[in-house]
C-alpha positions as CSV (number, residue, x, y, z in Angstrom):
1,D,-56.5,98.6,124.7
2,L,-59.6,97.4,126.6
3,V,-61.9,98.3,123.7
4,R,-59.6,96.5,121.2
5,A,-59.4,93.4,123.4
6,A,-63.2,93.3,123.7
7,R,-63.5,93.7,120.0
8,L,-61.1,90.8,119.4
9,R,-63.0,88.6,121.9
10,T,-66.2,89.3,119.9
11,L,-64.9,88.8,116.4
12,L,-62.2,86.1,116.7
13,P,-64.6,83.1,117.4
14,M,-66.7,84.0,114.4
15,L,-63.7,84.5,112.1
16,R,-62.2,81.2,113.4
17,S,-65.4,79.3,112.6
18,L,-65.7,80.9,109.1
19,L,-62.1,80.1,108.2
20,F,-62.5,76.5,109.4
21,V,-65.5,76.0,107.2
22,L,-63.8,77.5,104.2
23,I,-60.6,75.5,104.7
24,A,-62.5,72.3,105.2
25,L,-64.5,72.8,102.1
26,V,-61.5,73.5,100.0
27,V,-59.6,70.5,101.3
28,V,-62.6,68.2,100.7
29,L,-63.1,69.4,97.1
30,T,-59.4,69.3,96.4
31,G,-59.2,65.7,97.7
32,L,-62.1,64.6,95.6
33,S,-60.7,66.1,92.5
34,E,-57.3,64.4,93.1
35,I,-58.8,61.0,93.4
36,G,-60.6,61.4,90.1
37,V,-64.1,62.6,91.2
38,N,-65.7,65.2,88.9
39,I,-66.6,68.0,91.3
40,A,-68.4,70.2,88.7
41,P,-71.8,68.4,89.4
42,L,-71.2,68.7,93.1
43,L,-70.6,72.4,92.8
44,A,-73.7,72.9,90.7
45,G,-75.7,70.8,93.1
46,A,-74.3,72.7,96.0
47,S,-75.3,76.0,94.4
48,I,-78.9,74.7,93.8
49,F,-79.0,73.4,97.4
50,G,-77.9,76.7,98.7
51,V,-80.6,78.6,96.8
52,A,-83.3,76.1,98.1
53,L,-81.9,76.4,101.6
54,G,-82.1,80.2,101.4
55,F,-85.7,80.1,100.3
56,G,-86.7,77.4,102.8
57,S,-84.9,78.9,105.9
58,Q,-85.6,82.6,105.6
59,K,-85.3,83.0,109.4
60,L,-81.8,81.6,109.3
61,V,-80.7,83.9,106.6
62,Q,-82.3,86.9,108.5
63,D,-80.4,85.8,111.6
64,F,-77.1,85.8,109.7
65,I,-77.6,89.1,107.8
66,T,-78.8,91.0,110.9
67,G,-75.9,89.6,113.0
68,I,-73.4,90.7,110.4
69,F,-74.7,94.3,110.3
70,L,-74.9,94.5,114.1
71,L,-71.3,93.4,114.4
72,M,-70.1,95.7,111.6
73,E,-71.8,98.7,113.4
74,N,-70.2,97.6,116.7
75,A,-73.6,97.7,118.4
76,L,-72.6,95.2,121.0
77,Q,-69.5,93.2,122.0
78,V,-68.5,90.7,124.6
79,G,-68.7,92.1,128.1
80,D,-71.3,94.7,127.4
81,W,-74.5,94.9,129.5
82,V,-77.3,95.1,126.9
83,T,-81.1,94.9,126.7
84,L,-82.5,93.3,123.5
85,A,-85.6,91.3,122.6
86,G,-87.0,92.1,126.1
87,V,-84.1,90.5,128.1
88,S,-81.1,92.1,129.8
89,G,-77.7,90.7,130.6
90,T,-74.0,90.7,129.9
91,V,-72.9,89.5,126.5
92,E,-71.0,86.2,127.0
93,Y,-70.7,84.9,123.4
94,L,-71.6,86.0,119.9
95,S,-72.1,83.6,117.0
96,I,-73.1,84.3,113.4
97,R,-76.8,83.6,114.3
98,T,-77.3,84.2,118.0
99,V,-76.1,86.1,121.0
100,R,-75.9,84.7,124.6
101,L,-76.7,86.9,127.5
102,R,-75.9,86.2,131.2
103,G,-78.7,87.7,133.3
104,G,-78.3,89.2,136.7
105,D,-79.7,86.1,138.4
106,G,-77.3,83.8,136.5
107,S,-79.7,82.8,133.8
108,L,-78.4,82.3,130.3
109,Y,-80.4,83.7,127.4
110,T,-79.9,82.7,123.8
111,V,-81.4,85.3,121.5
112,P,-81.4,85.0,117.7
113,F,-80.5,88.1,115.8
114,S,-83.7,88.0,113.8
115,S,-85.7,88.9,116.9
116,V,-83.5,91.9,117.7
117,S,-85.0,95.2,116.7
118,T,-83.4,97.5,119.3
119,V,-80.2,97.3,121.2
120,N,-79.9,99.1,124.5
121,N,-76.2,99.2,125.4
122,T,-75.2,100.7,128.8
123,N,-71.4,100.4,128.1
124,R,-70.7,103.2,125.7
125,G,-68.8,105.7,127.9
126,L,-71.6,107.5,129.6
127,G,-74.1,106.7,132.3
128,N,-76.2,109.3,134.1
129,A,-77.0,108.9,137.8
130,A,-80.7,110.0,138.1
131,V,-81.8,111.7,141.3
132,K,-85.5,111.8,142.1
133,V,-86.7,112.6,145.7
134,S,-90.2,113.2,146.8
135,I,-90.8,115.1,150.1
136,L,-93.9,115.8,152.0
137,Y,-96.0,118.9,151.0
138,G,-95.2,121.7,153.4
139,Q,-91.5,120.8,154.0
140,D,-88.7,123.3,153.6
141,V,-88.0,123.1,149.9
142,D,-84.9,125.3,150.0
143,L,-83.3,123.2,152.7
144,A,-84.0,120.1,150.7
145,I,-82.5,121.6,147.5
146,A,-79.4,122.8,149.5
147,T,-79.0,119.3,151.0
148,L,-79.1,117.6,147.5
149,K,-76.5,120.0,146.2
150,E,-74.3,119.4,149.3
151,I,-74.6,115.6,148.7
152,G,-73.6,116.1,145.0
153,A,-70.6,118.2,145.9
154,S,-69.4,115.7,148.6
155,L,-69.6,112.8,146.1
156,C,-67.5,114.8,143.5
157,S,-64.8,115.3,146.1
158,D,-65.0,111.7,147.5
159,P,-61.9,109.8,146.4
160,Q,-64.0,106.6,146.1
161,F,-66.4,108.0,143.6
162,K,-64.8,111.1,141.9
163,D,-63.0,109.0,139.2
164,G,-66.4,107.8,137.9
165,I,-68.0,111.3,137.9
166,L,-67.7,113.5,134.8
167,S,-69.7,116.6,135.9
168,D,-71.1,118.2,139.0
169,F,-74.6,117.6,140.3
170,A,-77.2,119.4,138.2
171,F,-80.4,120.2,140.0
172,W,-83.3,120.4,137.5
173,G,-86.0,121.7,139.7
174,V,-89.3,120.7,141.2
175,D,-90.7,118.1,138.8
176,S,-94.2,117.8,140.2
177,V,-96.5,119.2,142.9
178,D,-99.6,117.7,144.3
179,G,-101.5,117.8,147.6
180,A,-99.3,115.2,149.3
181,A,-95.7,115.5,147.9
182,L,-93.1,117.6,146.0
183,T,-90.8,115.8,143.6
184,L,-87.2,117.1,143.2
185,T,-85.1,115.9,140.3
186,G,-81.5,116.2,139.2
187,Q,-78.7,114.3,137.6
188,I,-75.0,113.5,137.8
189,Q,-73.2,112.6,134.6
190,C,-70.9,109.6,135.2
191,R,-68.9,107.0,133.3
192,D,-70.7,103.9,132.3
193,S,-68.8,101.9,134.9
194,G,-69.5,104.3,137.8
195,R,-73.1,105.2,137.3
196,W,-74.8,102.7,139.6
197,G,-72.3,103.1,142.5
198,V,-72.8,106.8,142.5
199,Q,-76.5,106.6,142.3
200,R,-76.8,104.2,145.2
201,E,-74.4,106.2,147.4
202,F,-76.4,109.4,146.6
203,N,-79.6,107.7,147.7
204,R,-78.0,106.4,150.9
205,R,-76.8,109.9,151.8
206,V,-80.2,111.4,151.0
207,A,-81.8,109.0,153.5
208,D,-79.3,109.9,156.2
209,L,-79.1,113.7,155.8
210,F,-82.9,114.1,155.3
211,Q,-83.6,112.2,158.5
212,A,-80.9,114.2,160.4
213,R,-82.3,117.6,159.2
214,G,-86.0,116.7,159.7
215,I,-87.0,116.6,156.1
216,Q,-89.7,114.0,155.7
217,I,-89.8,111.8,152.7
218,A,-93.2,111.4,151.1
219,N,-95.1,108.2,151.9
220,P,-97.0,107.0,148.8
221,Q,-99.8,105.7,151.1
222,R,-102.9,107.9,151.6
223,T,-103.4,109.5,155.0
224,V,-107.0,110.3,156.2
225,F,-107.5,113.0,158.9
226,V,-110.6,112.6,161.2
227,R,-111.9,115.6,163.2
228,G,-111.8,115.3,167.0
229,D,-115.6,115.8,167.5
230,A,-116.5,113.2,164.9
231,Q,-118.0,110.0,166.1
232,P,-117.9,106.7,164.3
233,A,-121.1,105.6,162.6
234,S,-121.3,102.5,164.8
235,A,-121.3,104.6,168.0
236,E,-124.1,106.8,166.6
237,R,-126.2,103.7,165.8
238,Q,-125.7,102.4,169.3
239,E,-126.7,105.7,171.0
240,T,-129.9,105.8,168.8
241,A,-130.7,102.3,169.7
242,A,-130.4,103.1,173.4
243,E,-132.6,106.1,173.2
244,D,-135.4,104.4,171.2
245,P,-135.7,100.8,172.5
246,V,-137.5,98.4,170.3
247,T,-140.7,97.0,171.7
248,P,-141.4,93.4,171.3
249,R,-143.8,92.6,168.5
250,P,-146.8,90.3,169.1
251,P,-146.7,87.0,167.3
252,A,-148.4,86.9,163.9
253,A,-152.0,85.9,163.8
254,A,-153.0,82.8,162.0
255,T,-153.9,83.4,158.4
256,A,-156.9,81.0,158.3
257,P,-159.1,79.5,161.1
258,L,-159.0,75.8,161.7
259,R,-162.1,73.8,160.6
260,T,-163.5,71.5,163.2
261,D,-166.6,70.3,161.4
262,S,-166.4,67.4,159.1
263,P,-168.5,67.0,155.9
264,K,-171.7,65.0,156.2
265,R,-171.9,61.7,154.4
266,S,-175.0,60.8,152.6
267,A,-176.8,57.7,153.7
268,S,-176.4,54.9,151.4
């Protein structure tokens, strides 16, 4: 029933607009023919105008054709959270040419169908809650894995979240190993409406249990270890300067002597 209602909210405004245009056109042409106006030239001119409009506004025709196929394939409908043309939001309204999305910050995006090449729809029954935790290198990996499985089992039995979960927690393994961290990954298959709640609650319980059991989460910042007998370079320079004091240098000598004699003048 919910799917049918969403489908009706999507198609009814478009069908209503299309029927209104057709009925208005028939009424106008019928009224003109009843008062004695020859509508044959009007129909011929309308067909020629339609062809010219099609050639002149290819983008408009592309919007219309793409929108018709997207609606026929049920790629999106009112109420779905979708990502298309680089923007994400909830579908608020669908017309023959555009789709209106309401973003998470309240912004309204109007996207023409001609700019839509890919539709990412998160409301199609499934939504996987991804789990990815990085721990410090040298921590107890088995304890961390057991803790993740315990959290997954507790979520599946929690009355607040179990209705949105479709399968148990699946631990995939150690995804990456480097000199600073180990990355553990897994997944819980959920319904599209319960994915984000389950994923956020899983992360919250990871933070609590890992801290309680002494499992340290990896810090992405780099840590530099300095030996205890090492001295800073500035201290070494100060010690060297103290051992070898600098003697004052004499002032520089004049480069050229001063001339005291003056040139002799010839007697006139």
